[in-house]
Every structure is written in C-alpha cells, then in structure tokens.
C-alpha positions in Angstrom: 4.1 -61.3 91.6 0.8 -60.5 92.6 -1.2 -58.8 89.6 -4.9 -56.6 89.7 -7.0 -55.5 87.1 -9.0 -52.8 87.6 -11.8 -51.5 85.8 -14.8 -48.8 86.2 -15.5 -45.6 84.0 -17.8 -43.1 82.1 -17.3 -40.8 84.7 -14.8 -39.6 87.2 -16.6 -40.7 90.0 -16.2 -44.8 88.5 -12.6 -44.1 88.1 -11.3 -41.7 91.3 -11.5 -44.9 93.6 -8.9 -46.6 91.4 -6.8 -43.5 91.0 -7.1 -43.5 95.0 -5.9 -47.3 95.5 -3.3 -47.5 92.6 0.2 -45.7 94.5 -0.7 -48.3 97.4 -1.2 -51.1 95.2 2.4 -50.7 93.4 4.0 -49.5 97.0 2.6 -53.1 98.1 3.8 -54.7 95.1 1.1 -55.7 93.1 1.2 -55.0 89.3 -1.7 -53.0 88.1 -3.3 -53.2 85.0 -6.6 -51.4 83.6 -9.4 -52.4 81.5 -11.5 -49.1 80.4 -13.4 -48.4 76.9 -12.0 -47.3 73.9 -12.6 -43.7 74.0 -13.9 -43.4 77.6 -12.5 -40.6 79.9 -11.1 -42.9 82.2 -8.1 -43.7 79.7 -7.0 -40.0 80.2 -7.1 -40.8 83.4 -4.9 -43.7 83.7 -2.2 -44.0 80.6 -0.7 -41.0 82.3 0.1 -42.9 85.2 2.0 -45.2 82.9 -0.5 -48.4 83.7 -1.2 -50.8 80.8 -4.4 -49.6 79.9 -6.8 -52.5 77.7 -9.6 -51.6 75.6 -12.8 -53.2 75.6 -15.8 -52.7 73.4 -18.7 -51.4 75.8 -22.5 -51.1 75.3 -24.7 -48.9 77.4 -27.3 -50.2 79.4 -30.4 -48.0 79.0 -33.2 -48.2 81.1 -35.9 -46.2 78.5 -36.4 -46.6 75.2 -33.8 -46.0 72.7 -32.7 -47.9 69.5 -29.1 -48.1 70.3 -30.7 -50.8 72.8 -31.0 -53.0 69.7 -27.6 -52.9 69.1 -25.8 -52.1 72.3 -26.2 -55.7 73.8 -24.1 -57.0 71.3 -21.1 -54.6 72.0 -21.5 -55.8 75.5 -21.3 -59.9 74.1 -18.2 -58.8 72.2 -16.7 -56.7 75.2 -16.9 -59.9 77.2 -15.0 -61.9 74.8 -12.2 -59.4 74.6 -12.5 -58.8 78.3 -12.0 -62.8 78.7 -9.1 -63.0 76.2 -7.2 -60.2 77.8 -7.9 -61.9 81.2 -6.9 -64.9 80.3 -3.8 -64.1 79.0 -2.5 -61.5 82.2 -3.6 -64.1 84.4 -4.4 -61.3 87.5 -5.2 -62.9 91.2 -8.3 -60.6 91.6 -9.9 -58.0 89.7 -11.7 -54.8 91.1 -14.8 -53.2 89.9 -15.9 -49.0 90.7 -18.4 -50.0 88.5 -19.9 -47.8 85.0 -21.0 -49.7 81.6 -17.4 -50.8 80.9 -17.3 -52.8 84.2 -20.4 -55.6 82.8 -18.0 -57.1 80.2 -15.3 -57.2 82.4 -16.4 -59.0 85.2 -18.4 -61.3 82.5 -15.1 -62.3 81.5 -13.9 -62.3 84.9 -16.3 -65.2 85.8 -15.5 -67.3 82.5 -11.9 -67.4 83.4 -12.7 -67.9 87.4 -10.8 -64.9 88.3 -11.9 -63.5 91.7 -14.2 -60.0 91.7 -14.7 -57.5 94.2 -16.9 -54.6 93.6 -17.1 -51.6 95.1 -20.8 -49.7 95.2 -20.4 -45.9 95.9 -24.5 -45.4 96.1 -26.8 -45.8 98.5 -28.6 -48.4 96.2 -26.5 -50.2 93.4 -26.4 -49.0 89.9 -27.9 -50.9 86.9 -24.1 -52.3 85.7 -23.4 -53.3 89.7 -26.8 -55.3 90.3 -25.5 -57.1 86.7 -21.7 -57.8 88.4 -23.4 -58.7 92.1 -23.6 -62.4 91.2 -19.8 -62.9 90.6 -18.5 -60.5 93.8 -16.6 -62.3 96.3 -17.3 -59.1 98.3 -19.1 -55.8 98.0 -17.5 -52.6 99.2 -20.0 -49.9 100.3 -19.7 -46.3 100.7 -22.7 -46.5 103.1 -23.2 -48.5 105.8 -27.1 -49.4 104.7 -26.3 -50.5 102.1 -23.4 -53.4 103.1 -26.6 -54.4 105.4 -29.2 -54.8 102.7 -26.4 -56.7 100.2 -25.1 -60.5 100.2 -21.7 -60.2 100.8 -21.8 -55.8 101.2 -19.4 -55.0 103.4 -19.2 -51.4 104.6 -15.6 -49.8 104.2 -16.2 -46.1 102.6 -14.3 -45.1 99.6 -11.0 -44.9 99.3 -9.5 -41.6 98.6 -6.3 -39.8 97.7 -3.6 -38.2 99.9 -3.3 -35.2 98.4 -6.8 -34.5 100.0 -5.8 -34.3 103.6 -2.5 -31.8 102.0 -4.3 -28.6 101.5 -3.1 -25.7 103.5 -5.9 -22.8 104.6 -3.1 -20.2 104.3 -2.4 -21.1 100.3 -5.7 -21.5 99.7 -6.4 -17.9 100.8 -3.9 -16.5 99.0 -4.3 -18.6 95.7 -8.5 -17.6 95.7 -7.7 -13.8 96.9 -9.7 -14.6 100.1 -8.9 -12.2 103.4 -9.9 -14.7 105.6 -11.6 -12.5 108.2 -15.1 -14.0 107.4 -16.2 -17.9 107.2 -15.5 -19.1 104.3 -18.2 -20.7 102.2 -17.3 -23.0 99.3 -19.7 -23.7 96.5 -19.1 -26.7 94.4 -21.4 -28.6 91.6 -18.7 -31.0 89.9 -16.7 -30.4 86.9 -19.5 -29.2 84.5 -20.3 -27.0 87.3 -24.6 -26.8 88.7 -26.8 -24.4 86.7 -29.7 -24.0 89.2 -27.3 -23.6 92.4 -24.9 -21.1 90.6 -27.5 -19.1 89.5 -29.3 -18.9 93.1 -26.0 -18.5 94.9 -24.8 -15.4 92.9 -28.8 -14.1 93.3 -28.1 -14.3 97.3 -24.6 -12.7 97.0 -26.0 -9.5 98.7 -26.9 -11.4 101.4 -24.4 -13.8 102.1 -21.3 -11.4 101.6 -21.9 -9.7 104.6 -21.3 -12.4 107.0 -19.0 -15.2 104.5 -16.2 -15.1 102.2 -18.0 -16.9 99.1 -15.5 -19.2 97.0 -17.6 -20.7 93.7 -16.5 -23.6 91.4 -19.3 -22.8 89.3 -18.0 -25.3 86.4 -16.3 -25.0 83.1 -17.7 -21.9 80.7 -19.9 -21.0 83.4 -18.0 -17.8 84.8 -20.2 -14.8 85.5 -18.0 -11.4 85.0 -20.8 -9.5 86.1 -20.5 -10.8 89.8 -16.7 -10.3 89.6 -16.9 -6.6 91.5 -18.3 -8.3 94.7 -16.2 -8.1 97.4 -15.1 -11.7 98.9 -16.3 -13.4 96.1 -13.9 -15.7 94.0 -14.9 -17.7 91.3 -13.3 -20.5 89.2 -14.3 -22.8 86.8 -13.1 -26.1 87.8 -9.6 -26.9 89.8 -7.3 -29.8 88.0 -5.0 -28.8 91.0 -5.5 -27.4 94.6 -8.5 -28.8 95.3 -7.2 -29.6 98.8 -6.0 -25.9 99.7 -10.3 -25.3 98.6 -11.0 -27.8 100.9 -8.5 -26.4 103.4 -9.6 -23.0 103.4 -13.5 -23.9 102.9 -15.5 -23.4 106.6 -18.8 -24.7 105.0 -19.4 -26.5 101.8 -22.6 -26.0 99.4 -22.7 -29.6 97.5 -24.5 -31.8 95.4 -24.9 -35.4 97.0 -22.2 -37.5 94.6 -21.0 -40.3 96.8 -17.4 -39.4 96.8 -17.9 -36.1 97.5 -19.9 -37.0 101.1 -16.9 -39.5 101.4 -14.5 -36.3 101.4 -16.8 -34.3 103.1 -17.2 -36.9 106.3 -13.0 -37.7 106.5 -12.2 -33.7 106.2 -15.2 -32.7 108.8 -16.8 -30.1 106.7 -20.5 -29.0 107.9 -22.1 -29.3 104.8 -25.5 -28.1 102.8 -26.6 -30.8 100.4 -28.2 -29.9 97.7 -28.6 -33.1 95.5 -29.5 -33.9 92.0 -32.9 -33.8 91.3 -35.2 -37.0 90.6 -35.9 -37.3 86.9 -32.5 -35.7 85.6 -31.2 -38.7 87.7 -32.4 -41.9 89.0 -32.7 -40.3 92.3 -29.0 -41.6 93.4 -28.2 -38.3 95.1 -31.3 -37.7 96.7 -30.7 -40.9 98.5 -27.3 -40.8 99.8 -28.3 -37.1 101.0 -31.1 -38.9 102.7 -28.7 -41.0 104.2 -26.6 -38.0 105.3 -29.4 -35.9 107.2 -30.2 -39.0 108.9 -27.4 -39.7 110.5 -26.7 -36.4 111.8 -23.9 -35.1 109.0 -25.2 -32.5 106.8 -28.2 -30.7 106.3 -30.0 -31.1 103.2 -32.3 -28.5 101.1 -34.3 -30.1 98.1 -34.0 -28.5 94.7 -37.8 -27.4 94.0 -37.6 -25.3 97.5 -34.4 -23.3 96.5 -34.2 -19.9 96.2 -32.1 -16.5 96.9 -34.0 -17.0 100.3 -34.3 -20.3 101.8 -30.6 -20.9 100.4 -29.7 -18.0 102.8 -31.5 -19.1 105.8 -29.8 -22.5 105.2 -26.6 -21.3 105.0 -27.2 -19.2 108.7 -28.9 -22.5 109.9 -25.5 -24.3 108.7 -23.1 -22.5 110.5 -25.2 -22.1 113.5 -25.2 -25.8 113.5 -21.5 -26.2 112.4 -19.9 -27.5 115.6 -22.5 -29.9 116.5 -21.9 -31.5 112.9 -18.6 -31.8 113.5 -19.0 -33.7 116.8 -21.3 -36.1 114.9 -18.7 -36.2 112.1 -15.7 -37.1 114.5 -18.1 -40.1 115.9 -18.5 -41.7 112.4 -15.8 -44.1 110.8 -13.3 -42.3 108.9 -15.0 -41.6 105.1 -11.4 -42.9 103.7 -12.0 -46.7 103.1 -8.5 -47.1 101.6 -6.9 -49.5 104.2 -10.1 -51.9 104.5 -10.9 -52.0 100.3 -7.0 -53.0 100.8 -7.6 -55.6 103.3 -10.2 -57.2 101.3 -8.4 -57.2 98.1 -5.8 -59.0 99.7 -8.3 -61.4 101.3 -9.6 -62.8 98.1 -7.0 -62.3 95.5 -5.7 -66.1 94.2 -2.5 -66.8 95.9 0.6 -66.1 94.1 1.9 -69.1 91.9 
C-alpha cells in the first residue's frame, strides 16, 4: 500500500489543505499518517479523523529578538531526530508539507531518509519555514501564479478545498441566519478570532448599509455586540464550526481579510469581495501581497485598513455591488481556485514506487 506522511500546523491555514486531501488520498488507496507538534492545534483536527498522529518537538523560528531564540534551535534539532526516526519506521512513499514551524524538522527528517518531499505555499511569497525547506522539495505547489514563476520547481496548482464548501444551500443559509433574502446579503468575516477593526467599522456603518443590504457578520469568538441586535437585517454569529457552506451560499458579497485559503474559496465560489488585508507591522505583510495580486488580476476590490472608515467602507461596498458582474466574469475566466486534482497528481508523480 502507498503511504503518505502529511505535516503542517500552528494555524488552521496550515491544516485545512491537508484536511481537504485526506478523504481523496484514502479513497485512492493511500495509507495516511500525520506528523505534528505535541500540543499544536493540528492534533485536535487530525486525531478525530482516525489518522495516526506522531508528535515531534518544535521550535519557533523568529525574525525578532527573543530569549527563546537561544533554546528553540535545540528543539528543532531534537525534532529532526524524532521525525527522522518516525519516517525511518514508517517508510512513506512521499511527504507532503503545508508549512508552519512543525514542518521544518519533518522535511529535514525526510531528507535524511531519502523520502521525496512536496511543499505547498499558500501566500504570494514563502514564509520562513517553507524557505528553509525549499532545497529538499521535488515540487512546490502554489496558490498564486506569480509565486510559481519565481520559485524553482514551482507549480501553480491553487489550493485544495474541501467538498463541503460547494454543498451549501442559499435557502438554508437565509433561514439559519434569519435573513429574509429580499436584499443582497453582505457577509463579513475576519476569521475564527475575528477582526476588531473591521467589526467596529461595520457596526458603525450599519445604519447606511442596512437600507440596501442584509448583513451576515461572522465577528469572531467573544465579539458579539448585543447593542446591534435590534437592527433589522443584521445577523451576527461568533464563528461557524459547521454551516459555513450555507453562509457562503446565501452571501452575494463578501468583506474579508486576505488569507490565501480564503482567497481560493472566494475564487472557487465566484464571490465578489472587498478585501481588507491584515496590516503590515501586525504581520509579515503576506495578506497585503495576496490582496494586491487579486486586485491586479481584477478578481476583487481592496481597501487598506489605514484608509478604512465607516464612510469609505460604505462607498467601497456600493462600488463592489456595482462591479459584481464584471468581477464574476473575470473569476470565471481564471483557473479554478480548487487545486485538489492538480496537487493529487503531483503527489502521484513524485512518490517513490511501491515495493
């Protein structure tokens, strides 16, 4: 039986691609194993699926001064030894990495065992973990075409997306979120933890948005605002563990951050979107680059957070609605944002032959 080891963790974005791949790998006869960190959030997502999970030591690779920079390299070295031992025992045909700091010891362990490696880079420019792993990769699957052109062994694939994303029902979404559906639905999302600046600005703009739009606001855990409940046509929820596909199905427009997985979902579902990327200084600037790529290709509108006010937000939403058909036309002309088939093909191409 073919065996694949998946790795990636630290954030949900470093796991969701693997979650999308797992059922298809299993249906194709692969034995799927996972290497992650001992206490990482990836463990809680993978183990309930019945996938064998192997934990290794992980050290964070920081670009800033911190006392842990003195000890964490030793944890990485320890993790490399642990990963090398696990891979020697498992003898996989290939390792697939979605990135995150846990991937570094796994990829180095794979190199020590002569196991082929395929990486996936979601952002326009690679993160530090993937940069350290690039020399050992047979191929690097990318979300953005620009990234593939700049990378040695880069292949533009898009991002594998879960089937559930395409199974939403508009009527079910409207009923669940208590929206009438007689106006276009504007969905606002800032991820599972929310986006405080976007939340505040949207709520300030509600009196001017609600005459023309219903607003479905995914505001993040702990961010509900009861003072907004009396607004007719406004529905707020913290986050969705299920039903996200119905939320997408009932949405006509989106306001969103610019994480790469979200952008692939937007492209695959053909949703006209206003992107408000996470600002540089609070991040390495990857969302700004991601959003700029979508804007340049005519796939979304962008509003810089530093320029965001209730006035500018309302104007941008109205402009977005006026441009919705043109945006959908350009998204229709793009390759699908769902890279599932392409990534599976590359894994088959580079896997060691079965013995």
